[in-house]
C-alpha positions as CSV (number, residue, x, y, z in Angstrom):
1,M,-17.3,149.9,164.4
2,A,-14.7,147.3,165.3
3,L,-16.6,144.6,163.4
4,E,-16.2,144.5,159.7
5,E,-19.4,144.7,157.6
6,R,-19.8,142.7,154.5
7,V,-21.3,144.9,151.8
8,P,-24.0,143.1,149.7
9,E,-23.4,143.6,146.0
10,T,-27.0,144.5,145.5
11,I,-26.8,147.7,147.6
12,H,-25.8,150.8,145.6
13,P,-22.7,152.6,146.9
14,R,-24.8,155.7,147.5
15,D,-27.2,153.9,149.8
16,E,-24.4,152.1,151.6
17,Y,-22.4,155.3,152.2
18,A,-25.6,157.1,153.3
19,R,-26.4,154.2,155.8
20,R,-22.8,154.1,157.2
21,G,-22.6,157.9,157.4
22,A,-25.8,158.1,159.3
23,R,-24.6,155.4,161.7
24,R,-21.3,157.2,162.3
25,R,-23.1,160.5,162.9
26,S,-25.4,158.7,165.4
27,E,-22.4,157.2,167.2
28,S,-20.8,160.6,167.2
29,A,-23.9,162.2,168.7
30,R,-23.9,159.5,171.4
31,C,-20.3,160.1,172.2
32,R,-20.9,163.9,172.3
33,R,-23.7,163.4,174.9
34,L,-21.5,161.1,176.9
35,H,-18.7,163.6,176.7
36,H,-20.9,166.3,178.3
37,R,-22.2,164.0,181.0
38,I,-18.7,162.8,182.0
39,G,-17.5,166.4,182.0
40,N,-20.4,167.4,184.4
41,A,-19.6,164.3,186.5
42,R,-16.0,165.3,186.8
43,L,-16.9,168.8,187.8
44,A,-19.4,167.5,190.4
45,L,-16.8,165.0,191.7
46,F,-14.2,167.7,192.0
47,L,-16.5,169.9,194.0
48,S,-17.4,167.0,196.2
49,A,-13.8,166.1,196.8
50,A,-13.1,169.8,197.6
51,A,-15.9,169.7,200.2
52,L,-14.6,166.4,201.7
53,A,-11.1,167.9,201.8
54,W,-12.4,170.9,203.8
55,L,-14.2,168.6,206.2
56,A,-11.1,166.3,206.6
57,F,-8.5,169.1,207.1
58,G,-10.7,171.8,208.6
59,P,-13.2,170.7,211.3
60,R,-11.8,167.2,210.9
61,A,-15.3,165.8,210.6
62,V,-14.2,163.0,208.3
63,S,-11.1,160.9,207.9
64,P,-8.6,162.1,205.2
65,W,-8.7,158.5,203.9
66,T,-12.2,159.2,202.6
67,L,-10.5,161.3,199.8
68,L,-9.2,158.1,198.2
69,L,-12.6,157.2,196.9
70,P,-13.2,160.4,194.9
71,A,-9.6,160.4,193.8
72,F,-9.9,156.9,192.3
73,A,-13.3,157.8,190.8
74,F,-11.9,161.0,189.3
75,G,-9.0,159.0,187.8
76,F,-11.4,156.5,186.3
77,L,-13.5,159.3,184.8
78,V,-10.4,160.9,183.3
79,L,-9.5,157.7,181.5
80,W,-13.0,157.0,180.4
81,H,-13.4,160.6,179.2
82,G,-10.2,160.3,177.1
83,R,-11.5,157.1,175.5
84,V,-14.9,158.8,174.7
85,L,-13.1,161.8,173.1
86,R,-11.0,159.6,170.9
87,N,-14.1,157.7,169.8
88,L,-15.9,161.0,169.1
89,E,-13.1,162.2,166.9
90,R,-12.9,158.9,165.1
91,F,-16.7,158.8,164.4
92,Q,-16.6,162.4,163.2
93,R,-13.8,161.5,160.8
94,A,-15.6,158.4,159.6
95,A,-18.8,160.4,159.0
96,A,-16.7,162.9,157.0
97,F,-15.2,160.0,155.0
98,Y,-18.6,158.8,153.9
99,E,-19.7,162.3,153.1
100,R,-16.7,162.7,150.8
101,G,-17.6,159.4,149.2
102,L,-21.2,160.6,148.6
103,A,-19.8,163.9,147.1
104,R,-17.7,161.9,144.6
105,I,-20.7,159.7,143.7
106,E,-22.9,162.8,143.3
107,E,-20.2,164.7,141.4
108,R,-19.6,167.3,144.1
109,W,-16.0,166.4,144.7
110,G,-14.2,169.3,142.9
111,D,-13.2,171.1,146.1
112,Q,-12.1,168.2,148.3
113,G,-9.2,165.7,148.2
114,E,-5.6,166.0,147.3
115,P,-5.1,167.5,143.8
116,G,-1.6,166.1,143.4
117,D,-0.1,169.3,141.9
118,R,3.4,168.2,143.0
119,Y,3.2,165.4,140.5
120,D,2.4,167.5,137.5
121,D,5.1,167.8,134.9
122,D,5.2,170.1,131.8
123,S,7.6,167.7,130.1
124,H,5.4,164.7,130.5
125,P,3.9,163.5,127.2
126,Y,0.2,163.6,128.4
127,A,-0.2,164.4,132.2
128,R,-1.1,168.1,131.8
129,D,-3.1,167.5,128.5
130,L,-5.4,165.0,130.2
131,D,-5.8,166.8,133.5
132,L,-4.2,164.0,135.5
133,F,-3.2,166.4,138.4
134,G,-4.5,169.6,139.8
135,R,-8.0,170.8,140.9
136,K,-10.8,168.6,139.5
137,S,-8.2,166.2,138.2
138,L,-8.2,162.4,137.8
139,F,-5.7,162.1,140.7
140,Q,-8.0,164.1,142.9
141,L,-10.9,161.9,142.1
142,L,-9.0,158.7,142.7
143,S,-6.6,159.2,145.5
144,G,-7.3,158.0,149.0
145,A,-3.7,157.6,150.0
146,R,-2.6,158.5,153.6
147,T,1.2,158.4,152.8
148,L,3.4,160.2,150.3
149,G,4.5,156.8,149.1
150,G,0.9,155.8,148.3
151,E,0.4,159.1,146.4
152,R,3.6,158.7,144.5
153,T,2.8,155.1,143.5
154,L,-0.7,156.1,142.2
155,A,0.8,159.1,140.4
156,A,3.4,156.9,138.8
157,W,0.8,154.4,137.6
158,L,-1.2,157.2,136.0
159,K,1.9,158.6,134.3
160,T,3.4,155.2,133.2
161,P,1.3,152.7,131.2
162,A,1.8,149.2,132.5
163,P,2.5,146.0,130.5
164,L,-0.2,143.4,130.0
165,E,0.6,141.0,132.9
166,E,1.0,143.9,135.3
167,I,-2.4,145.3,134.3
168,L,-4.1,142.0,134.8
169,S,-2.4,141.6,138.2
170,R,-3.6,145.0,139.3
171,Q,-7.1,144.3,138.0
172,A,-7.4,141.1,140.1
173,A,-6.2,143.0,143.2
174,V,-8.6,145.9,142.6
175,R,-11.5,143.5,142.1
176,E,-10.8,141.9,145.5
177,L,-10.4,145.2,147.3
178,R,-13.4,146.8,145.7
179,A,-15.9,145.6,148.4
180,G,-13.5,146.4,151.2
181,V,-15.3,149.5,152.5
182,D,-14.2,148.9,156.1
183,L,-10.6,148.7,155.1
184,R,-10.7,151.9,153.1
185,E,-12.5,153.6,156.0
186,D,-9.8,152.5,158.5
187,L,-6.9,153.5,156.2
188,A,-8.5,156.9,155.6
189,L,-8.8,157.6,159.3
190,F,-5.2,157.0,160.1
191,G,-3.3,160.3,160.1
192,A,-6.4,162.2,158.8
193,D,-5.3,165.5,160.4
194,T,-1.9,165.5,158.8
195,G,-2.7,164.3,155.3
196,A,0.0,162.2,153.7
197,A,2.1,162.0,156.9
198,V,4.6,159.3,156.2
199,H,7.7,160.7,154.5
200,P,9.3,157.8,152.7
201,D,12.5,159.6,151.7
202,L,13.4,160.6,155.2
203,L,12.6,157.2,156.6
204,V,14.6,155.4,154.0
205,A,17.6,157.8,154.5
206,W,17.5,157.1,158.2
207,A,17.2,153.4,157.7
208,R,20.2,153.2,155.3
209,A,22.5,155.7,157.1
210,G,25.8,154.3,158.5
211,R,26.2,153.5,162.1
212,R,27.0,156.4,164.4
213,L,27.6,154.1,167.4
214,A,29.8,151.2,166.3
215,P,30.2,148.2,168.6
216,G,33.2,148.5,170.9
217,P,34.4,148.8,174.5
218,A,32.0,151.7,175.2
219,R,29.0,149.3,174.6
220,I,30.2,147.1,177.4
221,L,31.6,149.9,179.6
222,A,28.3,151.8,179.7
223,P,26.2,149.2,181.6
224,V,29.1,148.3,183.8
225,L,29.7,151.9,184.8
226,A,25.9,152.4,185.4
227,I,25.8,149.4,187.7
228,L,29.0,150.4,189.6
229,T,27.7,154.0,190.0
230,A,24.4,152.8,191.3
231,V,26.1,150.4,193.8
232,S,28.5,153.2,195.0
233,L,25.5,155.5,195.5
234,G,23.9,152.8,197.7
235,I,27.2,152.4,199.6
236,W,27.3,156.1,200.2
237,G,23.8,156.1,201.5
238,I,24.4,153.1,203.8
239,R,28.0,153.6,205.0
240,G,28.5,157.3,204.2
241,E,31.5,156.7,201.9
242,A,31.1,159.1,199.0
243,L,34.6,158.7,197.3
244,W,33.7,155.7,195.2
245,F,30.5,157.3,194.0
246,F,32.2,160.5,192.8
247,L,34.9,158.5,191.1
248,M,32.3,156.5,189.2
249,L,30.4,159.7,188.4
250,L,33.6,161.2,187.0
251,S,34.1,158.1,184.9
252,E,30.6,158.4,183.5
253,L,31.2,162.1,182.7
254,V,34.3,161.1,180.7
255,L,32.3,158.5,178.7
256,V,29.4,160.9,178.1
257,Y,31.8,163.6,176.8
258,R,33.5,161.1,174.4
259,L,30.2,159.9,173.0
260,R,28.3,163.2,173.0
261,R,28.7,163.7,169.2
262,S,27.2,160.3,168.4
263,V,24.5,159.7,171.1
264,G,22.6,163.0,170.6
265,P,22.1,162.6,166.8
266,V,21.1,158.9,167.2
267,I,18.3,159.8,169.6
268,M,17.2,162.9,167.8
269,E,16.9,161.1,164.4
270,A,15.2,158.1,166.0
271,E,12.6,160.4,167.6
272,K,11.9,162.0,164.2
273,A,11.7,158.7,162.4
274,C,9.4,157.2,165.1
275,R,6.8,159.8,164.4
276,D,6.4,158.6,160.8
277,L,6.9,155.0,161.8
278,A,4.0,155.2,164.3
279,L,1.6,155.9,161.4
280,L,3.3,153.3,159.3
281,A,2.8,150.8,162.1
282,R,-0.9,151.6,162.3
283,L,-1.3,151.1,158.6
284,L,0.7,147.9,158.7
285,G,-1.2,146.6,161.7
286,R,-4.5,147.2,159.9
287,L,-3.3,145.4,156.8
288,E,-2.0,142.5,158.9
289,R,-5.6,141.7,159.8
290,E,-6.6,141.2,156.2
291,E,-6.9,137.8,154.5
292,F,-6.0,138.3,150.8
293,H,-6.7,135.9,148.0
294,S,-5.3,137.4,144.8
295,R,-1.7,136.5,144.0
296,R,-0.5,140.1,144.0
297,L,-2.1,140.9,147.4
298,R,-0.8,137.7,149.0
299,R,2.7,138.6,147.7
300,L,2.4,142.0,149.3
301,R,1.2,140.6,152.5
302,A,4.0,138.1,152.6
303,A,6.6,140.8,152.0
304,M,5.5,142.5,155.3
305,D,6.4,139.4,157.4
306,R,9.8,138.5,156.0
307,R,11.4,139.1,159.4
308,G,9.3,136.4,161.0
309,A,7.1,138.8,163.0
310,P,4.5,141.3,162.1
311,P,6.1,144.7,161.2
312,S,3.7,146.6,163.5
313,K,5.1,144.7,166.5
314,I,8.7,145.2,165.3
315,I,8.1,149.0,165.0
316,A,6.4,148.9,168.5
317,R,9.8,147.8,169.9
318,L,11.4,150.9,168.6
319,D,8.5,153.0,169.9
320,R,9.1,151.6,173.4
321,L,12.7,152.5,173.2
322,V,11.9,156.1,172.2
323,V,9.3,156.3,175.0
324,L,12.0,155.2,177.5
325,V,14.3,157.9,176.0
326,D,11.6,160.5,176.5
327,S,11.2,159.5,180.2
328,R,14.6,161.2,181.0
329,R,12.8,164.5,180.6
330,N,10.9,163.8,183.8
331,Q,12.6,166.0,186.4
332,L,12.3,163.3,189.1
333,F,13.9,160.7,187.0
334,A,16.5,162.8,185.3
335,P,19.2,162.4,188.0
336,F,18.8,158.6,187.9
337,A,18.8,158.6,184.1
338,F,22.2,160.3,184.2
339,I,23.6,157.8,186.7
340,L,22.3,154.9,184.6
341,L,23.8,156.4,181.4
342,W,20.2,156.1,180.1
343,D,20.8,157.9,176.8
344,I,24.0,156.0,175.9
345,Q,22.5,152.6,176.6
346,L,19.2,153.3,174.8
347,A,21.1,154.8,171.8
348,Y,23.0,151.5,171.4
349,F,19.7,149.6,171.5
350,I,18.2,152.0,168.9
351,E,21.2,151.5,166.7
352,D,20.8,147.7,167.1
353,W,17.2,148.0,166.0
354,R,18.1,150.1,163.0
355,R,20.9,147.7,162.0
356,R,18.6,144.7,162.2
357,F,15.3,146.0,160.9
358,G,16.3,149.2,159.0
359,P,16.7,147.2,155.7
360,S,13.1,146.1,156.0
361,I,11.7,149.7,156.1
362,P,11.9,150.3,152.3
363,G,10.0,147.1,151.7
364,W,7.3,147.9,154.2
365,L,6.9,151.4,152.7
366,D,6.7,149.9,149.2
367,A,4.1,147.4,150.3
368,V,1.9,150.0,152.0
369,S,2.3,152.4,149.1
370,E,1.2,149.8,146.5
371,L,-1.7,148.7,148.7
372,E,-2.8,152.3,149.0
373,A,-2.7,152.8,145.3
374,L,-4.7,149.6,144.7
375,S,-7.1,150.7,147.4
376,S,-7.6,154.1,145.6
377,L,-8.5,152.3,142.4
378,A,-10.7,149.9,144.3
379,G,-12.6,152.8,145.9
380,Y,-13.2,154.3,142.5
381,A,-14.4,151.0,141.1
382,Y,-16.8,150.5,144.1
383,E,-18.2,154.0,143.8
384,H,-18.8,153.6,140.0
385,P,-20.4,150.2,139.7
386,G,-21.4,150.8,136.1
387,D,-17.8,151.2,135.0
388,P,-16.4,147.9,133.8
389,F,-12.8,146.7,133.7
390,P,-11.4,146.9,130.2
391,E,-10.7,143.8,128.1
392,L,-6.9,143.4,127.6
393,C,-5.8,142.1,124.2
394,D,-2.4,141.3,122.8
395,R,-3.2,142.1,119.2
396,A,-1.6,145.5,119.2
397,P,-2.5,148.1,118.4
398,C,-6.1,148.1,119.6
399,F,-8.5,150.6,121.1
400,E,-12.1,149.7,120.6
401,A,-14.7,151.4,122.8
402,E,-18.5,151.4,123.0
403,N,-20.3,154.3,124.7
404,L,-17.0,155.9,125.9
405,G,-17.5,158.8,128.3
406,H,-15.3,161.1,130.2
407,P,-14.8,160.0,133.9
408,L,-14.5,163.6,135.1
409,L,-17.7,164.8,133.6
410,G,-21.1,164.3,135.3
411,A,-23.5,161.9,133.9
412,S,-25.9,164.7,132.9
413,R,-23.1,166.4,130.8
414,C,-21.4,163.3,129.5
415,V,-22.3,162.2,125.9
416,P,-20.7,158.8,125.1
417,N,-19.3,157.9,121.7
418,D,-17.9,154.8,120.0
419,I,-14.2,154.8,119.0
420,R,-12.5,152.1,116.9
421,L,-8.7,152.1,116.2
422,G,-6.6,149.1,115.3
423,A,-4.7,147.4,112.5
424,E,-7.0,148.7,109.8
425,T,-8.1,152.1,110.9
426,R,-5.1,153.8,112.5
427,V,-6.2,157.4,112.6
428,L,-9.5,159.3,113.0
429,L,-9.4,162.9,111.7
430,V,-12.0,164.7,113.8
431,S,-13.4,167.9,112.2
432,G,-15.9,170.2,113.7
433,S,-16.7,173.8,114.7
434,N,-15.5,175.5,117.8
435,M,-16.9,174.2,121.1
436,S,-18.4,171.1,119.3
437,G,-16.5,168.6,121.6
438,K,-13.3,167.7,119.7
439,S,-10.9,168.4,122.5
440,T,-13.2,166.7,125.0
441,L,-13.2,163.6,122.8
442,L,-9.4,163.5,122.9
443,R,-9.3,163.8,126.7
444,T,-12.1,161.1,126.9
445,V,-10.0,158.6,125.0
446,G,-6.8,159.6,126.8
447,V,-8.2,159.5,130.4
448,N,-9.9,156.1,129.8
449,A,-6.6,154.8,128.4
450,V,-4.8,156.0,131.5
451,L,-7.3,154.3,133.8
452,A,-7.2,151.1,131.7
453,L,-3.4,150.9,131.6
454,A,-3.2,151.6,135.3
455,G,-5.4,148.7,136.2
456,G,-8.6,150.5,136.9
457,P,-12.2,150.4,135.5
458,V,-13.2,152.7,132.6
459,R,-16.2,154.9,131.7
460,A,-17.6,152.9,128.9
461,R,-20.0,150.0,128.1
462,R,-17.0,148.1,126.8
463,L,-13.4,148.8,126.1
464,C,-10.9,146.5,124.5
465,I,-7.3,147.9,124.6
466,S,-3.8,146.6,124.1
467,P,-0.8,147.8,126.0
468,M,0.2,151.2,124.6
469,A,2.4,154.2,125.2
470,L,0.4,157.5,125.4
471,G,1.2,160.9,124.0
472,A,-0.9,164.1,123.6
473,S,-0.6,167.6,122.2
474,I,-3.7,169.3,123.6
475,R,-2.8,171.9,126.2
476,I,0.4,173.4,124.7
477,H,1.3,176.9,125.6
478,D,4.1,179.4,124.9
479,S,6.6,180.2,127.6
480,L,7.8,183.7,128.2
481,E,10.3,182.5,130.8
482,E,11.8,179.9,128.5
483,G,11.4,182.1,125.4
484,T,9.5,179.6,123.4
485,S,6.4,180.2,121.2
486,R,3.4,177.9,121.1
487,F,4.4,176.6,117.7
488,Y,7.9,175.7,119.0
489,A,6.4,174.1,122.1
490,E,4.1,172.0,119.9
491,I,6.7,170.7,117.5
492,T,8.9,169.9,120.5
493,R,6.1,167.8,121.9
494,L,5.5,166.2,118.5
495,K,9.2,165.2,118.4
496,Q,8.7,163.6,121.8
497,L,5.8,161.6,120.5
498,V,7.7,160.4,117.4
499,L,10.4,159.1,119.7
500,L,7.7,157.3,121.8
501,A,6.3,155.8,118.6
502,E,9.7,154.1,118.1
503,G,9.4,152.3,121.4
504,P,8.6,148.7,122.1
505,V,4.8,149.2,122.2
506,P,2.5,151.1,119.9
507,L,1.7,154.7,120.6
508,L,-1.8,156.1,121.1
509,F,-1.5,159.8,120.0
510,L,-4.0,162.6,120.6
511,L,-3.4,165.7,118.6
512,D,-5.6,168.8,119.0
513,E,-5.6,171.4,116.2
514,L,-2.4,170.1,114.8
515,L,0.2,172.8,113.8
516,G,-2.3,175.5,114.4
517,G,0.4,178.1,114.9
518,T,1.6,178.2,111.3
519,N,0.2,179.1,107.8
520,S,-2.3,176.9,106.0
521,H,0.1,175.7,103.3
522,D,2.8,174.6,105.7
523,R,0.3,173.3,108.2
524,R,-1.3,170.9,105.6
525,I,2.1,169.5,104.4
526,G,3.5,169.3,107.9
527,A,0.4,167.7,109.5
528,E,0.2,165.0,106.8
529,A,3.9,164.2,107.2
530,I,3.6,163.9,111.0
531,V,0.5,161.7,110.8
532,R,2.2,159.5,108.1
533,G,5.3,159.3,110.2
534,L,3.4,158.2,113.3
535,V,1.3,155.6,111.5
536,G,4.4,154.3,109.8
537,R,5.9,153.6,113.2
538,G,2.9,151.6,114.2
539,A,1.0,154.3,116.1
540,V,-2.8,154.9,116.3
541,G,-4.6,158.0,117.4
542,L,-6.9,160.9,116.8
543,V,-6.3,164.3,115.2
544,T,-8.8,167.2,115.6
545,T,-9.0,170.2,113.3
546,H,-11.4,172.9,112.3
547,D,-9.4,173.5,109.1
548,L,-11.1,171.5,106.4
549,A,-7.9,171.4,104.4
550,L,-6.5,168.9,106.9
551,A,-9.4,166.6,106.3
552,R,-7.7,165.7,103.0
553,I,-5.1,163.7,104.9
554,A,-7.7,160.9,105.3
555,E,-8.4,161.0,101.6
556,N,-4.7,160.4,100.9
557,M,-4.3,157.6,103.4
558,P,-7.3,155.1,102.9
559,P,-8.2,152.9,104.7
560,R,-5.8,153.7,107.5
561,A,-7.3,157.2,108.1
562,L,-11.0,158.0,108.4
563,N,-12.8,161.4,108.6
564,V,-15.4,161.8,111.4
565,H,-17.0,165.0,112.7
566,F,-19.1,166.8,115.3
567,E,-21.7,169.2,114.0
568,D,-23.8,172.0,115.5
569,R,-27.2,173.6,114.7
570,I,-28.7,177.0,115.0
571,V,-31.9,176.8,117.0
572,N,-33.8,180.0,117.7
573,G,-30.7,182.0,117.0
574,R,-28.6,180.0,119.4
575,I,-25.9,177.4,118.6
576,T,-26.5,174.0,120.0
577,F,-24.4,170.8,119.9
578,D,-25.3,167.2,120.3
579,Y,-21.7,166.0,120.8
580,R,-22.3,162.9,118.7
581,L,-19.5,161.6,116.5
582,K,-20.6,161.2,112.9
583,P,-18.8,159.8,109.8
584,G,-17.4,162.1,107.2
585,V,-16.2,165.7,107.2
586,I,-17.9,168.7,108.7
587,R,-19.4,170.9,106.0
588,K,-20.0,174.2,107.9
589,S,-18.4,176.5,110.4
590,N,-19.9,178.3,113.4
591,A,-17.1,180.8,113.9
592,L,-19.0,183.8,112.5
593,E,-22.1,182.9,114.4
594,L,-20.1,182.7,117.6
595,M,-18.6,186.1,116.9
596,R,-22.0,187.6,116.4
597,S,-23.4,185.9,119.5
598,V,-21.0,187.9,121.7
599,G,-21.8,191.2,120.0
600,L,-19.0,191.5,117.4
601,E,-20.0,193.0,114.1
602,V,-19.0,190.7,111.3
């Protein structure tokens, strides 16, 4: 498992995950058998040692020195057993990692992974409408981050469309990381029990806090007093003169009392920070072993080593200081720790470390966070080899897709469609009956746009897209707490989209059942005014409706607006849908048939 395996491109991810998962389960079973054998050997050795002890101290049939052999053997078995148990846990986690990967490939991932609810935002122009966060969300499908920083970076990329050069840079990095299954496995195993265990806000606050122990006379006085007190203790032991020892001890007590408000917090905060830094060091240490080729990944790798040494080794220095601090809790060493002013001297060393290397911590966190976000997109790209990277064009606005499907729908349920929006056709007015696929089409366009503008692959045969802002009005609800109706919530969102359309890049808008909360007369006038206003500001998008009166908007805006529709059929008394987008306006409604199908008399 220590050796990295190169994944041949001809092997399907499902087969590769199955092979690796089987190997990890086999290694786990081997470690489990070894665990039981060593446990039995330890028990047998303990019983043998007990028998030897009785023979040595009872009838004195053997020398007590013979107990050294089982003692050394038992110590060896303890160390070996600990290593076997660590490997067993690691192999079990690795097997679970590949099982989760298979679940994603086989579309069984809905109940696993981090849903990212904390990143959902009602006021965001499309996050909730496109199911970016929550159970069975895009974030849950993508995220493999082990740190909160990695999760935040990925969430920010999904919520903020990137400019052209940034998208191209991310694409190059994701392409390079796509085949790095070993790297993703190792990153996933770090901190697997605690989830996103590195808390960047706390670490950055600790790194940037002001000094509690400023350089001064106490810095020099502490080691001098420690040496003099230790020497006076030796004199007392040799010559029996205790006066100097107690005078030195009294001086130390005065210094400890004066620094008590500073030393305690320095050590306590360092111990808390070191728990997070330990995981960060493991992540950095793993990334330090990688040889990157894309410009973005080389830049991130270089950002880690700006202090002239690998950050994992720099953090290890702080870890050693914290281990030394912890040694004062040993009851045998505690008196000597007091005499040596252990806490004070180590607190100064910790403050020196924080002053020297603390400014680097935000940069390390940012580098790890970005690499985790890129690795999440790379994992998705690897597990979906049929999903291409989109073509980026600078002739805005542009959204041209062939065989566009929804990434969150299984292949058996996903019906692809072609979409073409650009300089000539700015708006598609999608009519159709209830349940025909109108809202799903909007989300299909939106989620693929989010993936494309974040730097990831898309669910399509081909997608050409220009940098865009995104905005949607699909999942709009009233709010009893805020005292707003659905109609008011919708027009508030529409105002937000109008402001986005006035920005530096074109807006891709997705409007479901536009102004459905008002009467037909006001709805037709208001809907046409909104669509005209958005198009006039350079936006492109889709508008769905089952109100055929709104289809006249396209008739009043040729050639910038086109009518398309979904249709249904009645087969053996049941309504069926093919979910295929067709030109023109729908000519029939299924509302009455649906009402009859559930037993309503109409």
